[in-house]
C-alpha positions in Angstrom: 26.8 31.8 6.9 30.4 33.1 6.9 30.3 36.8 5.9 33.3 38.6 7.2 34.4 41.2 4.7 38.1 41.3 5.5 38.6 37.5 5.7 37.4 36.3 2.2 40.9 36.0 0.7 42.4 34.7 3.9 39.9 31.9 4.1 40.3 31.0 0.5 44.1 30.9 1.0 43.7 28.7 4.1 41.4 26.4 2.2 43.9 25.9 -0.6 46.7 25.2 2.0 44.6 22.6 3.8 43.9 20.6 0.7 46.8 18.1 1.1 46.0 17.7 4.8 42.4 17.1 3.9 43.3 14.3 1.5 45.5 12.6 4.2 42.8 12.9 6.8 40.0 11.6 4.5 42.2 8.7 3.4 43.0 7.7 7.0 39.4 8.0 7.9 38.2 5.7 5.1 40.8 3.1 6.1 39.9 3.3 9.8 36.2 3.0 8.9 36.7 -0.1 7.0 39.0 -1.8 9.5 36.8 -0.6 12.4 33.8 -2.2 10.8 35.5 -5.6 10.7 36.8 -5.2 14.3 33.4 -4.3 15.7 31.8 -7.3 14.0 34.5 -9.7 15.3 34.4 -8.3 18.8 30.6 -8.3 19.0 30.5 -12.0 18.1 33.3 -13.0 20.5 32.1 -11.1 23.5 28.4 -11.6 23.1 27.2 -8.0 23.4 25.6 -7.8 20.0 22.3 -6.8 21.6 23.9 -3.7 23.1 25.1 -2.4 19.8 22.4 -3.9 17.6 21.5 -0.8 15.6 25.2 0.1 15.0 26.0 -3.4 13.8 23.0 -3.5 11.5 24.2 -0.2 9.9 27.6 -1.6 9.3 26.2 -5.0 8.1 23.9 -3.1 5.7 26.8 -1.2 4.3 28.9 -4.4 3.9 26.1 -6.4 2.4 25.1 -3.8 -0.1 28.4 -2.5 -1.2 31.0 -4.6 0.7 34.6 -3.4 0.4 33.5 -1.3 -2.6 32.3 1.4 -0.2 35.8 1.7 1.4 37.4 1.6 -1.9 35.3 4.4 -3.2 35.9 6.4 -0.1 39.6 6.0 -0.5 39.4 6.9 -4.2 37.3 10.0 -3.4 39.8 11.1 -0.7 42.5 11.1 -3.4 40.5 13.1 -5.9 41.9 16.6 -6.7 39.2 18.5 -8.5 39.8 22.0 -9.8 39.0 24.6 -7.1 37.1 27.9 -7.6 36.8 30.5 -4.9 33.7 32.7 -5.2 33.5 35.9 -3.1 30.4 38.0 -2.7 29.9 41.1 -0.5 27.6 41.0 2.5 25.2 43.4 0.7 24.9 41.3 -2.4 24.8 38.0 -0.6 21.8 39.3 1.3 20.1 40.1 -2.0 20.7 36.5 -3.1 19.5 35.1 0.2 16.2 37.1 0.0 15.6 35.8 -3.5 16.3 32.3 -2.3 13.8 32.7 0.6 11.1 34.0 -1.7 11.6 31.0 -4.1 11.4 28.5 -1.2 8.2 30.2 0.0 6.6 30.0 -3.4 8.2 26.6 -4.3 9.7 27.9 -7.5 12.4 30.3 -8.6 11.5 33.1 -11.0 14.6 35.1 -12.1 15.5 38.0 -14.4 18.4 40.1 -15.5 18.0 42.5 -12.6 18.7 39.7 -10.2 22.4 39.5 -11.0 24.9 40.8 -8.4 28.6 41.5 -8.7 31.1 39.0 -7.4 34.7 37.7 -8.0 36.2 34.4 -8.8 39.6 33.1 -7.9 41.0 30.3 -10.0 44.6 29.2 -10.1 45.7 32.3 -8.2 43.9 34.7 -10.7 41.0 36.8 -9.6 38.5 38.2 -12.1 35.1 39.9 -11.8 31.8 38.2 -12.6 28.1 38.6 -12.2 26.0 35.9 -10.5 22.4 35.2 -9.7 20.5 32.2 -8.4 19.4 29.7 -11.0 17.1 26.7 -11.4 13.4 26.3 -11.7 12.7 24.0 -8.8 13.9 24.7 -5.2 16.1 21.6 -5.2 18.7 24.1 -6.6 18.4 26.1 -3.3 18.3 23.6 -0.5 20.7 23.9 2.3 23.9 26.0 1.8 24.6 24.7 -1.7 22.8 27.1 -4.0 22.9 27.0 -7.8 24.3 30.0 -9.6 24.2 31.4 -13.1 27.6 33.2 -13.8 28.6 35.7 -16.4 32.3 36.8 -16.7 32.9 40.4 -17.3 34.9 42.0 -20.2 36.8 39.6 -22.4 37.6 37.1 -19.6 36.5 33.4 -19.8 36.7 30.5 -17.4 37.5 27.1 -19.0 36.8 28.8 -22.4 33.2 29.8 -21.3 31.8 33.3 -20.7 28.5 32.1 -19.3 27.9 29.1 -17.2 26.1 27.6 -14.3 27.3 26.2 -11.0 25.0 23.8 -9.3 24.9 20.8 -7.0 25.7 17.7 -9.2 22.5 15.9 -8.0 20.4 18.5 -9.8 21.8 17.1 -13.0 21.8 13.5 -11.8 25.5 13.5 -11.0 27.9 12.0 -13.5 25.2 10.9 -15.8 24.8 14.4 -17.2 28.5 14.3 -18.4 27.6 11.1 -20.2 24.7 12.8 -21.9 26.9 15.6 -23.2 29.9 13.6 -24.2 27.8 11.1 -26.1 26.2 14.0 -28.0 29.6 15.5 -28.8 30.9 12.2 -30.0 28.1 12.2 -32.6 28.8 15.9 -33.6 25.6 17.0 -31.9 25.7 20.3 -30.1 26.3 19.8 -26.3 27.4 21.7 -23.3 30.8 21.6 -21.6 30.2 19.9 -18.3 32.7 19.2 -15.4 32.9 18.7 -11.7 34.8 21.2 -9.5 35.2 22.2 -5.9 33.7 25.5 -4.9 34.1 27.7 -1.9 31.9 30.8 -1.1 33.4 33.6 1.0 36.0 31.2 2.3 33.6 28.3 3.2 34.1 25.1 1.3 30.7 24.1 -0.3 32.1 20.9 -1.7 31.6 19.5 -5.2 29.7 21.5 -7.8 28.9 20.9 -11.5 29.9 23.6 -13.9 27.7 23.6 -17.0 28.1 25.8 -20.1 25.4 28.3 -20.9 24.1 29.4 -24.3 26.2 31.8 -26.3 28.6 31.9 -29.3 31.6 30.2 -27.7 29.4 27.1 -27.2 29.1 27.0 -31.0 32.6 28.0 -32.0 34.0 25.3 -29.6 32.2 22.7 -31.7 33.1 24.1 -35.1 29.9 25.9 -35.9 29.6 29.5 -37.2 27.8 31.9 -34.9 24.0 31.8 -35.3 21.0 32.5 -33.1 20.1 30.0 -30.4 16.3 29.9 -30.2 13.8 28.1 -28.0 10.1 28.0 -27.1 10.1 30.3 -24.1 9.3 28.6 -20.8 8.6 31.8 -18.9 4.8 31.7 -19.1 4.9 27.9 -18.5 6.5 28.4 -15.1 4.5 31.5 -14.2 1.3 29.6 -15.0 2.3 26.7 -12.9 3.1 29.1 -10.0 -0.3 30.8 -10.3 -2.4 27.7 -10.9 -0.8 24.4 -10.3 0.3 25.0 -6.7 -2.8 26.8 -5.4 -5.1 24.3 -7.2 -3.4 20.9 -7.4 -4.9 18.3 -9.7 -6.9 20.9 -11.7 -6.5 21.6 -15.4 -4.1 24.4 -16.3 -5.1 27.0 -18.9 -3.4 27.3 -22.3 -0.9 29.9 -21.2 1.3 27.0 -20.0 1.1 25.1 -23.3 3.5 24.6 -26.2 0.9 26.2 -28.5 0.9 29.4 -26.5 4.7 29.8 -25.8 6.5 32.6 -27.4 9.6 31.9 -29.5 12.8 33.9 -28.6 16.5 33.7 -28.7 19.4 33.9 -26.2 21.0 37.4 -26.3 18.1 38.7 -28.3 19.2 42.4 -28.1 22.5 41.5 -29.7 20.7 39.7 -32.6 18.6 42.8 -33.2 21.6 45.2 -33.3 22.3 45.1 -37.0 20.2 44.4 -40.1 22.2 41.3 -41.0 21.9 39.8 -37.5 18.2 40.8 -37.3 17.6 38.9 -40.5 19.2 35.8 -39.0 17.2 36.1 -35.9 14.0 36.5 -37.8 14.7 33.5 -40.0 15.5 31.3 -37.0 12.3 32.4 -35.2 10.2 32.1 -38.3 11.4 28.6 -39.1 10.5 27.4 -35.6 7.1 29.1 -35.8 6.4 27.7 -39.3 7.1 24.3 -38.0 4.7 24.7 -35.0 2.0 26.0 -37.3 2.5 23.1 -39.8 3.5 25.4 -42.7 6.8 23.6 -43.3 7.8 19.9 -43.0 10.1 19.3 -40.1 12.9 18.2 -42.4 12.7 21.6 -44.1 13.1 23.3 -40.6 15.5 21.0 -38.8 18.7 19.2 -39.8 16.9 15.9 -40.3 19.8 13.5 -39.4 20.9 15.5 -36.4 17.5 15.9 -34.8 16.7 12.2 -35.5 19.9 11.1 -33.9 19.3 13.4 -30.9 15.9 11.8 -30.1 17.4 8.3 -30.6 20.2 9.1 -28.1 17.6 10.4 -25.7 15.8 7.0 -25.9 19.1 5.1 -25.3 20.0 7.2 -22.4 16.6 7.2 -20.8 15.5 10.8 -21.0 12.3 12.5 -22.1 13.3 15.5 -20.1 15.9 16.6 -22.6 13.5 16.8 -25.5 10.4 18.4 -23.8 9.4 21.4 -25.8 10.3 23.8 -22.9 13.7 22.3 -22.4 15.1 21.8 -25.9 17.1 24.6 -27.5 18.0 25.0 -31.2 21.0 26.5 -33.1 20.2 28.1 -36.4 22.8 27.1 -39.0 23.2 30.2 -41.2 24.7 28.2 -44.0 22.0 25.5 -44.4 19.2 27.5 -43.0 18.2 24.7 -40.7 17.9 24.3 -36.9 20.1 21.8 -34.9 19.2 20.6 -31.4 21.4 21.5 -28.5 21.6 19.0 -25.6 20.5 20.5 -22.3 19.4 19.3 -18.8 19.5 15.6 -19.8 18.4 14.0 -16.5 19.4 10.7 -18.1 19.6 7.2 -16.6 15.9 6.3 -16.5 14.3 3.2 -17.9 12.8 3.9 -21.4 9.2 2.6 -21.2 8.4 4.0 -24.7 10.4 5.7 -27.5 10.3 9.3 -28.6 8.3 8.7 -31.8 5.5 7.2 -29.6 5.0 10.4 -27.6 1.5 11.9 -27.6 2.4 15.6 -27.1 2.0 17.9 -30.1 5.7 18.9 -30.3 7.1 15.4 -30.7 4.3 14.0 -32.7 4.9 16.8 -35.2 8.5 16.0 -35.5 7.9 12.3 -36.3 5.1 13.0 -38.8 7.9 13.6 -41.3 9.0 10.3 -42.9 12.5 11.6 -43.7 13.2 12.3 -40.0 11.4 9.1 -38.9 13.6 7.0 -41.3 16.8 8.6 -40.0 15.6 8.2 -36.4 14.9 4.4 -36.8 18.3 4.0 -38.6 20.0 5.8 -35.7 18.1 3.6 -33.2 19.3 0.5 -35.0 22.9 1.6 -34.9 23.1 2.8 -31.3 21.1 -0.2 -30.0 23.9 -2.6 -31.0 25.9 -3.8 -27.9 29.1 -2.6 -29.5 28.0 1.0 -29.4 28.0 1.3 -25.6 31.0 -0.9 -25.3 33.0 1.4 -27.6 31.7 4.6 -25.9 32.7 3.5 -22.4 36.0 2.2 -23.6 36.8 5.6 -25.2 35.6 7.6 -22.2 36.6 5.3 -19.4 39.6 7.3 -18.0 37.7 10.6 -17.9 34.6 8.9 -16.5 36.7 7.4 -13.7 38.1 10.8 -12.9 34.6 12.3 -12.5 33.4 9.3 -10.4 36.4 9.7 -8.1 35.4 13.4 -7.6 31.8 12.3 -6.9 33.0 9.7 -4.3 34.8 12.5 -2.5 31.5 13.6 -1.1 29.3 10.6 -1.8 31.2 7.3 -1.5 27.9 5.4 -1.2 26.6 6.8 -4.5 26.2 4.0 -7.1 27.0 4.3 -10.8 25.5 1.7 -13.2 25.4 1.1 -16.9 22.6 -1.5 -16.6 19.8 0.8 -17.5 21.5 1.9 -20.7 22.0 -1.8 -21.6 18.4 -2.5 -20.8 17.3 0.4 -22.9 19.3 -0.9 -25.8 17.5 -4.3 -25.6 14.2 -2.5 -25.4 14.9 -0.5 -28.5 15.8 -3.6 -30.4 12.5 -5.2 -29.3 10.6 -2.2 -30.8 12.3 -1.9 -34.1 12.4 -5.6 -34.7 8.8 -6.7 -34.0 7.5 -10.2 -34.5 5.5 -8.9 -37.5 5.0 -5.6 -39.1 3.0 -6.5 -42.2 -0.1 -8.6 -42.9 -1.0 -9.2 -46.5 -4.2 -10.4 -48.2 -4.7 -11.3 -51.8 -7.9 -11.5 -53.9 -8.0 -12.3 -57.6 -10.7 -10.4 -59.3 -9.3 -10.7 -62.9 -7.6 -13.5 -64.8 -4.4 -11.5 -65.1 -4.7 -9.1 -62.1 -4.3 -9.6 -58.4 -5.4 -7.2 -55.6 -3.1 -7.1 -52.7 -4.3 -5.6 -49.4 -1.9 -4.6 -46.7 -2.3 -3.9 -43.0 0.5 -2.8 -40.7 -0.1 -3.8 -37.1 3.1 -2.1 -36.0 3.3 1.6 -35.1 6.2 2.2 -37.5 5.8 2.4 -41.3 7.0 -0.6 -43.2 8.5 -0.5 -46.7 7.8 -2.9 -49.5 11.0 -4.3 -51.0 9.6 -6.9 -53.4 6.8 -9.3 -54.3 7.9 -12.9 -55.3 6.0 -15.8 -56.7 7.4 -19.3 -56.7 10.8 -17.8 -55.6 10.8 -15.4 -58.6 10.4 -11.6 -58.3 7.4 -10.2 -60.0 7.3 -7.0 -62.0 5.3 -4.4 -60.1 5.3 -0.8 -58.9 5.2 -1.5 -55.1 9.0 -1.3 -54.4 9.7 1.4 -51.9 6.0 1.7 -51.1 5.4 2.7 -47.5 2.6 1.0 -45.6 1.6 3.2 -42.7 0.6 1.9 -39.3 -3.1 1.1 -39.6 -5.8 1.3 -36.9 -8.1 -1.6 -36.6 -8.9 -3.5 -39.8 -8.1 -0.6 -42.2 -6.5 -2.0 -45.3 -4.5 -0.4 -48.2 -5.1 -1.9 -51.6 -2.8 -2.3 -54.7 -3.2 -4.2 -58.0 -0.4 -6.1 -59.6 -0.2 -8.1 -62.9 0.1 -11.8 -62.7 2.7 -14.0 -64.5 1.7 -16.5 -67.2 2.5 -19.5 -65.0 0.1 -18.3 -62.3 -2.9 -20.3 -63.6 -0.9 -23.5 -63.7 -0.5 -23.7 -59.9 -3.3 -25.3 -57.9 -2.9 -22.8 -55.0 -0.8 -19.9 -56.4 -1.4 -17.5 -53.5 0.4 -19.9 -51.2 3.5 -19.4 -53.3 3.3 -15.6 -53.0 5.7 -13.8 -50.7 6.1 -10.1 -49.7 9.6 -8.8 -48.8 9.6 -5.7 -46.6 11.4 -4.0 -43.8 10.6 -1.6 -41.0 11.4 1.9 -42.3 15.0 3.0 -41.5 16.2 -0.5 -40.6 18.6 -2.6 -42.6 17.1 -6.0 -42.0 14.8 -7.4 -44.7 11.9 -9.6 -43.7 9.4 -11.8 -45.6 5.8 -12.7 -45.0 3.4 -15.0 -46.8 0.3 -13.4 -48.1 -2.0 -12.4 -45.3 -0.4 -8.4 -44.5 0.5 3.9 -49.6 3.2 5.7 -50.0 3.3 8.2 -47.2 3.8 11.3 -49.2 3.3 14.7 -47.6 3.9 17.4 -50.1 4.4 21.1 -49.5 4.8 23.9 -52.0 6.5 26.2 -49.4 9.8 27.6 -50.6 11.3 30.2 -48.4 14.9 30.4 -49.5 17.1 28.7 -52.0 17.9 25.9 -49.6 14.2 25.0 -49.5 13.7 25.1 -53.3 13.2 21.8 -55.1 15.6 20.6 -57.8 14.7 22.2 -61.1 17.5 21.4 -63.6 15.0 19.7 -66.0 13.4 23.1 -66.5 16.5 24.4 -68.3 16.6 23.3 -72.0 20.4 23.2 -72.1 20.6 20.7 -69.2 20.3 16.9 -69.8 19.8 14.3 -67.1 20.7 10.7 -67.5 18.7 8.9 -64.8 20.3 5.5 -65.4 23.9 6.8 -64.9 22.8 9.4 -62.4 24.6 12.1 -64.3 23.6 15.7 -65.2 25.1 17.3 -68.2 25.2 21.0 -69.0 25.4 21.3 -72.8 28.3 23.3 -74.3 27.5 26.9 -75.2 26.8 30.3 -73.6 23.8 30.2 -71.4 22.0 32.9 -69.3 20.4 32.0 -66.0 17.6 34.3 -65.0 16.5 32.1 -62.1 18.1 29.9 -59.5 19.4 26.5 -60.6 19.2 23.7 -58.1 20.8 20.3 -58.5 19.6 17.5 -56.1 21.8 15.0 -54.3 22.7 11.6 -55.7 24.0 12.8 -59.1 27.2 14.0 -60.7 27.0 17.3 -62.5 29.2 17.6 -65.6 30.2 20.8 -67.5 32.6 20.7 -70.4 35.2 23.1 -72.0 34.1 26.5 -73.3 30.8 26.5 -71.4 29.7 29.9 -70.1 27.0 30.4 -67.4 25.9 34.0 -67.0 24.1 34.4 -63.7 21.7 37.3 -64.1 18.6 38.7 -62.2 20.2 37.7 -58.8 20.3 34.0 -59.7 22.5 31.4 -57.9 23.5 27.8 -58.5 23.0 25.4 -55.6 24.1 21.8 -55.8 23.8 18.9 -53.4 25.8 16.7 -55.8 29.5 16.8 -56.7 30.6 18.9 -59.7 32.9 17.8 -62.5 33.7 21.1 -64.3 36.4 20.2 -66.9 37.6 23.2 -68.8 40.9 23.6 -70.7 43.6 26.3 -71.0 42.2 27.5 -74.3 38.6 26.9 -73.5 37.9 27.6 -69.8 34.5 27.2 -68.2 33.3 30.7 -67.1 30.8 31.4 -64.3 30.1 35.2 -64.4 27.5 37.8 -64.1 27.2 40.5 -66.8 24.7 42.5 -64.8 26.8 41.9 -61.7 23.8 40.5 -59.7 24.8 36.9 -59.9 24.9 35.4 -56.4 27.4 32.6 -56.9 27.9 28.9 -56.6 27.0 26.9 -53.5 27.8 23.2 -53.0 26.3 21.6 -49.8 26.9 18.2 -48.5 28.0 16.6 -51.8 28.8 13.0 -51.2 31.9 12.8 -53.4 34.8 15.1 -54.3 34.1 17.9 -56.8 36.7 18.6 -59.5 37.1 22.0 -61.0 39.7 22.4 -63.7 40.2 25.7 -65.7 37.2 27.4 -64.3 36.9 31.2 -64.2 34.7 32.9 -61.6 34.0 36.5 -62.4 31.8 39.4 -61.1 30.0 37.1 -58.6 28.5 38.1 -55.2 27.4 36.0 -52.3 23.8 35.0 -51.9 21.7 37.9 -50.7 18.7 36.1 -49.2 17.2 36.9 -45.8 19.1 35.2 -43.0 21.0 32.8 -45.3 24.6 33.5 -44.2 26.7 32.4 -47.1 29.7 34.7 -47.3 31.4 33.2 -50.4 30.9 34.0 -54.0 31.8 30.3 -54.3 31.0 28.1 -51.2 31.7 24.4 -50.5 30.0 23.2 -47.3 30.8 19.7 -46.1 31.8 18.9 -49.7 35.3 17.8 -50.7 36.9 19.9 -53.4 39.8 19.5 -55.9 40.4 22.7 -57.7 43.1 23.2 -60.4 44.0 26.1 -62.7 41.0 28.1 -61.5 40.6 31.9 -61.4 38.6 34.0 -59.0 38.3 37.6 -60.1 36.4 40.8 -59.5 34.1 39.3 -56.9 31.8 41.3 -54.7 31.5 39.1 -51.6 33.0 38.6 -48.1 35.0 35.7 -49.5 35.9 34.8 -53.0 36.1 31.1 -52.1 34.8 29.8 -48.7 35.5 26.2 -47.8 33.6 24.9 -44.7 34.0 21.6 -42.9 35.5 20.0 -46.0 38.7 18.4 -47.3 40.2 20.3 -50.3 43.1 20.6 -52.7 43.9 23.8 -54.6 46.6 23.7 -57.3 47.8 26.6 -59.5 44.8 28.8 -58.7 44.7 32.6 -59.0 42.8 35.2 -57.0 42.8 38.8 -58.1 40.8 42.0 -57.7 39.0 40.6 -54.7 36.9 42.9 -52.6 37.5 41.3 -49.2 39.0 37.9 -48.3 40.3 35.8 -51.2 40.2 32.3 -49.6 38.6 31.5 -46.3 38.7 27.9 -44.9 36.6 27.2 -41.8 37.1 23.9 -39.9 38.6 22.2 -42.9 41.7 20.3 -44.0 43.7 20.5 -47.2 46.5 21.9 -49.3 47.2 24.9 -51.5 50.1 24.8 -53.9 51.5 27.0 -56.6 48.8 29.6 -56.3 48.7 33.4 -56.6 46.9 36.1 -54.7 47.0 39.8 -55.8 45.1 43.0 -55.1 43.1 41.6 -52.2 40.9 43.9 -50.2 41.4 42.1 -46.8 43.1 38.7 -46.2 44.8 36.6 -48.9 44.3 33.3 -47.1 42.2 33.1 -43.9 42.5 29.8 -42.0 40.1 29.2 -39.0 40.0 25.9 -37.1 41.7 24.1 -40.0 44.7 22.0 -40.9 46.4 23.4 -44.1 49.5 22.8 -46.0 50.9 25.6 -48.2 53.6 25.4 -50.8 54.8 27.9 -53.5 52.4 30.7 -52.6 52.7 34.2 -53.9 50.7 37.0 -52.3 50.9 40.7 -53.2 49.0 44.0 -52.6 46.9 42.8 -49.7 44.8 45.2 -47.6 45.1 43.3 -44.3 46.9 40.0 -43.7 48.7 38.0 -46.3 48.0 34.8 -44.4 45.8 34.8 -41.3 45.9 31.6 -39.1 43.5 31.5 -36.2 41.2 29.5 -33.9 43.5 26.5 -33.2 44.6 26.0 -36.8 47.7 24.0 -37.8 49.6 25.2 -40.9 52.7 23.8 -42.5 54.2 26.0 -45.2 57.1 26.2 -47.7 58.2 28.8 -50.2 56.0 31.7 -49.4 56.4 35.1 -51.0 54.3 37.9 -49.4 54.6 41.5 -50.7 52.9 44.7 -49.8 50.6 43.2 -47.1 49.6 45.2 -44.0 50.6 42.1 -41.9 52.6 39.4 -43.6 51.6 36.4 -41.5 49.3 36.5 -38.4 49.3 33.5 -36.0 46.7 33.7 -33.2 44.4 31.8 -30.8 46.2 28.6 -30.1 47.2 28.2 -33.8 50.6 26.9 -34.8 52.6 27.4 -38.0 55.8 25.7 -39.2 57.1 27.5 -42.3 60.3 27.6 -44.3 61.7 29.6 -47.1 59.4 32.6 -46.4 60.1 36.0 -47.9 58.1 39.1 -46.7 58.7 42.5 -48.3 57.3 46.0 -48.1 54.8 46.2 -45.4 54.1 47.7 -41.9 54.3 44.4 -40.0 56.1 41.2 -40.9 54.8 38.5 -38.5 52.4 39.0 -35.6 51.9 36.3 -33.0 49.1 36.9 -30.4 45.8 36.0 -28.8 42.7 37.6 -30.1 39.8 35.6 -28.4 39.7 34.9 -24.7 38.4 31.4 -25.2 41.6 30.4 -27.0 45.2 31.1 -26.1 48.5 32.4 -27.5 49.9 31.6 -31.0 53.0 29.8 -31.9 55.2 30.2 -35.0 58.4 28.6 -36.3 60.0 30.2 -39.4 63.1 28.8 -41.1 65.0 30.5 -43.9 63.0 33.7 -43.3 63.9 37.0 -44.9 62.2 40.3 -44.3 62.9 43.4 -46.5 61.6 46.9 -46.1 59.3 45.9 -43.2 58.6 48.6 -40.6 58.1 46.2 -37.7 59.5 42.8 -38.5 57.9 41.1 -35.5 55.1 41.8 -33.0 55.0 39.1 -30.3 52.5 39.3 -27.6 53.3 38.1 -24.1 52.9 34.3 -23.8 53.0 33.8 -27.6 56.0 32.1 -29.1 58.0 32.9 -32.3 61.2 31.2 -33.5 62.8 32.8 -36.5 65.9 31.3 -38.2 66.5 29.0 -35.2 66.4 31.9 -32.8 63.6 32.1 -30.2 62.5 35.7 -30.0 61.4 37.5 -26.8 57.9 39.0 -26.6 58.1 42.7 -27.6 54.5 43.8 -26.8 52.8 44.0 -23.5 49.0 44.1 -23.3 46.5 43.0 -26.0 48.2 43.1 -29.4 44.9 42.8 -31.2 44.0 46.3 -29.9 47.2 47.7 -31.3 46.7 46.0 -34.7 43.2 47.5 -35.0 44.6 50.9 -34.1 47.4 50.6 -36.8 44.8 49.4 -39.4 42.7 52.6 -39.0 
């Protein structure tokens, strides 16, 4: 243990200086080892003294036979690796506190930690020093063996490291080396929430501890980094689970534990719970997230009403491919609450992948996973995902795309462990095993019995453990008319049969052995491969009346007399006229909703319109479509995951508010979520919401639209891409256009009388603009947080600040702006440029004119 208070920085400095020397020494050593091995073998054979060095020769021979020259190659590769270096410094007093906690954990064979166990420390990275808090982390004592202990780290203030405020540092073997990186990158590739994970070199108080894994912890930057809005991250608490094991399992090995260690008894909580209880709005989100998970556990809601069905299905499928049960155990899995859809998404954590899959997730016997796969919607998505990811091309493509970065991490691994082996074979074997499960030799046995001249009873048995779906019944190669299509045949135990009656065709009686001509077409649910069986092999409908929020309400358009549905065309028509809605209106997916000129929908009694289908609202200049609220309680229009582009033409939105349901965080009076939009000649007026129009994770086009008398932001785009042309924004309470994490093109935009920013560009957005006129805005254009704007023909008049370029959030970086043909008139401060941000105006690169954090100054000016 090196604890010398006045030598921390000196040792860190010397460690950095010695890096190049270390590389040369290790490279030379690897070459000498390889050449020396060949020399010893040759000389031993020539001189006949093999017996004298038998053990040493056997060691070398073992190394050569097992890995051959590959060992030397990996040692050389590792010696050339240059991982990022972090120097961690802890005072003697606080190091002693960590050591005592470590000794207690080893004595009791488990680490139990809390908030009071954090101690102050400092990090040095790339010459910068910043304060942090650290504690030991890990459940098992493999995190504490030797001198390489695992740490949980929190940066202080607004500082972040690699964009993270909370993270863990641990020996890579506690996460199965590079395999954990594969787990997270494969999840991220599928837009599933994952953790940032990398390998670095760590020194503690000047002593080199070697290679460590840095792993992101749970807080809002994890979500924002992956284009999600902030929401609670909840879990089944594992605290009682580990305490019960400490109290019972170790003193009484092999004996049954009491229920305090069970899934059924675990409490449900969130990360950063005090923050989520700090305001009524955040408390409502927290309550909803916790309640959803609890209602699932108690069986009050179907899993697909609680979880994002496709995402959780895909998550379990990837766990099967990668060979991990560990990552979906009830006490390891974490969930993000999506405040837009009011659903939970899984977050990948502690994968421990790389094992052979001896069964699949849906076959698990524990209550948690069994409950998940009792939902046929999730099960169907899960099998479809298994079918897709079990194709050989899936892994081939993944490793081709990630090969360079994987090689970098392997090189860092070989720096300490040149003998460590990486292999894809278990993943390939798991793919083959998955295919063998979802494509069984048979999954349907049918029997037939004729009990009536014109009727036939079909009895089905499913010997497979996945449901099968009836696709058709044919006789003599002709399809029969029947009601069995899409019927699910559940897995049956023993000889249990399910019975159905079908009508027989006229030619049935003319065949000597008609049943031999009968065939059943079917498939395993979720797969795309149709199968057929001769006749030897109930719909699985679980209904619930539970409706908690609008997003869980069933479609109800047929209960409105002015709405007509054409099931053949899959179109829904709102008849012309003036209609009052006194309850929520929900359109399902799979349709197109049409509204014609002159139609007025008056949303009263706090009603909303929610659609999962695209909208075709076709008004005219003289007969616009109007969505309004005479009693000013209407809670707007929400379109979620519509499969095709919506077209809104000459539509007026007036007096609308955002939905006001507990923990449903929709901020727009009009919201499009993962739903493409084309909007022309539309007006947004007199709204009472955080955003008049909010577009999230969608492609969009806005042409000749008007926003006026807006209480807060007019247009807010989050993680979207699109264009806005020939549009007007006037008398806006906050921002005219707010762009976050988006790529947007602007042309011929007029903005006036804005309470905050004319155009706000943030969170790594890209904006190309032409012909902008901004008048009487507190800030004309704000460019921040790694965003870039390239604009020409920009006119900003009458305002305190013309253009501000700065960094607001620590996990991002400075902004960049290029403005050509820029004119500013009657602007108090034409430019505010924070240090490190860049602004070019009229071909001149301007120098930063503000030191410190500009966001603080802007907030002060706004007060």
